[in-house]
N, C-alpha and C positions, 0 to 999 in steps of 0.2 A: 563421906561418898563427894564422889569428886562425876564431871560426865559434860562428856563431851558429842556434842552434835554434830554432822557428816551431814555432806548430799544434795546441799542445792542449790537450782545453779538457775539458772534463763530458758522455761520450756513456755511453749505454745496452748496456748487455749486449745483442753480434750486431751492432752499431756500426759501422761504418769511421774508422778518421783519416787522414789524410794530414799525417805531422810532412816538417820542410821545413831543411836543413840548408844557414845561405848560406855559404860559405868565402872566404877574401880571403889575400894572401900566400905563396901556391903559390911556389916557386920551377923545382917540376919535376913529374913526373906521377907521380914512388914516395914517391904514402903512400897508405895503408890510412888511410878514414872510417868511424871506425863508428859505433854506436849504442848505449853503456850504458843501464842504469836501475835506480833503489834506489827500491826500495819501502820503507815506514815500519819502521824494525828491525829489518831487513837490507843486508847487505855490496851495492854496486856487481856486475850484472852483466853481460856482455858481453850482445847480442840479433841484431844481422843488423849487416854490416860490406860496401864492397863494394873496392872494388880499382883507384883512379885509370885500373893501369898499363894492365891490360887486363880490366876485368870482373870480377874472381874474386869472389865470393860467399860467403857463410859465411851461418847462422842457426845461429840457435841448435833446442834438438830440439823447445824448448816453443810455436815458435814458425812451422818449418815447414808449407809449406803456410795461411798464416791470412797473411805479414809478404812484402813485395814490398821490392824495394829497386834502383830505380836513381838515374842519376848520370847531371848535363851537364859535362862538364866546361870547354864554353865559359863559362859561367855561373856552374862556380864548386859549383854546387848537388846537393846528396843528398838524394832522398827516402827515407823513407818510409812505404809505403800500408800501415795496420793494418788486418786488416779479421777480423770473429767477434769483434769484441771480449770479452774476459772481465774478469769484477770482479777477477781476480788477474795480471794487467797493468795497474792499477791503480803506476802508479810516477813518482819524475824519470823524463824520456830528458832524457839529454846524450848529444851530438854529442862525437865526440871524432878525435883523426890524429893516427895515428902512423908512422912512414918506413916505407919499404916495399924492403927487401932485392933489390938488384939477378940475381939469382938465386933461384931455392929452390922444394922443392914447391907441392902444394896444403894439405900437414897444416903447413909452415912458415909460410902465407900464417894461415890463420889459429887456429895458435897468438898469431902476431903480432898479431891479432884479438880476439884474448880477454884480451890482459895489459892488466889497468887502467895498470898502472905503466910499461907503453911506451908509450902514445899521451902526445907531450909537449904537446898540445893541447886542451884541452876549451873549451865553449863555457858558456855557460850551459843547466842543463836548460829544460825542458817541460812543465806539468805535466799527464797523464793519467787522465785519474778515469771509472773504468765500472763507473754502481752505477744502479740500477735507484730 
């Protein structure tokens, strides 16, 4: 699986931005596509995640109500719409893909989404800077 993230840029607090993740090489729909971010001096953290299989969605608490996620399996695209951006959202954003189990609970899905080491494929990051 190959992934490419795009759409980052410099915006002001309160602005919106839409990131895109273009994928290829999927052999089935049993993948989770996640967005992670890494700010300078901080560890990489999971932001949002969507299941190609059934559209289940996970959002980290710090983006709930502000970020939305959508997918297009035909075009192999995943979109992260970020609203009400804050300076603390400044980071390099990465999209990643990890295998999804054939069965499991929503908690299993979330655990898979949040695992950096569980993601088998990573795209190059796109920088988001929120500053006035």
